[in-house]
C-alpha positions, 0 to 999 in steps of 0.5 A, spaced: 254 382 545 252 378 552 258 382 555 256 388 554 249 386 558 253 385 564 257 391 565 255 393 573 248 399 571 249 399 564 242 403 561 244 402 554 250 401 548 251 401 541 257 397 537 258 401 530 264 400 526 269 406 524 265 409 519 259 409 523 255 403 521 251 400 526 254 392 528 249 391 536 245 396 540 241 394 546 236 398 551 236 406 552 242 406 545 238 402 541 237 404 534 240 410 536 243 413 530 244 421 532 249 418 538 252 414 535 253 421 529 255 425 534 261 420 538 264 418 532 264 426 531 267 427 537 272 422 537 274 424 530 275 432 534 278 427 539 283 424 534 286 431 531 288 434 538 292 429 538 298 429 543 305 425 542 303 420 547 299 417 543 291 418 542 285 417 547 283 410 551 277 412 554 273 419 552 267 418 558 261 424 559 258 424 565 251 427 566 248 428 573 243 422 573 249 417 567 254 417 563 256 415 557 264 410 557 267 410 549 272 407 548 276 404 541 278 395 540 278 392 534 276 397 529 270 398 533 267 403 537 263 401 543 259 406 546 256 403 554 251 408 557 251 408 564 247 410 571 250 415 575 252 415 582 257 420 584 260 418 591 258 423 595 263 429 596 265 428 604 270 434 606 275 433 612 273 435 618 276 440 622 277 441 629 279 448 632 281 446 640 277 452 645 282 458 646 289 455 643 288 456 634 294 453 633 291 446 636 288 444 629 286 437 627 284 436 620 280 429 618 281 427 610 
């Protein structure tokens, strides 16, 4: 599972079989069967919602300081816990020329 340990900002990982059995884990998710059970239930729910376009490819759960990224591949469930550093939202600046309300510029 060395590849999971090299993911940038990764602070934990969990790899499970489809039945929920833990195959590998590390970091904050070391032996975290509780998180694994929650994810299995979440996947079951996501599959039940399904669309005509097939099932999901990835589920992200984002908290203020970290996120979980969940993917399915080769009949295994991969869960990675990553530090979350949101990009500050930059609002466009609006300038109104003095004395002329019709002259407005927006910098995006």
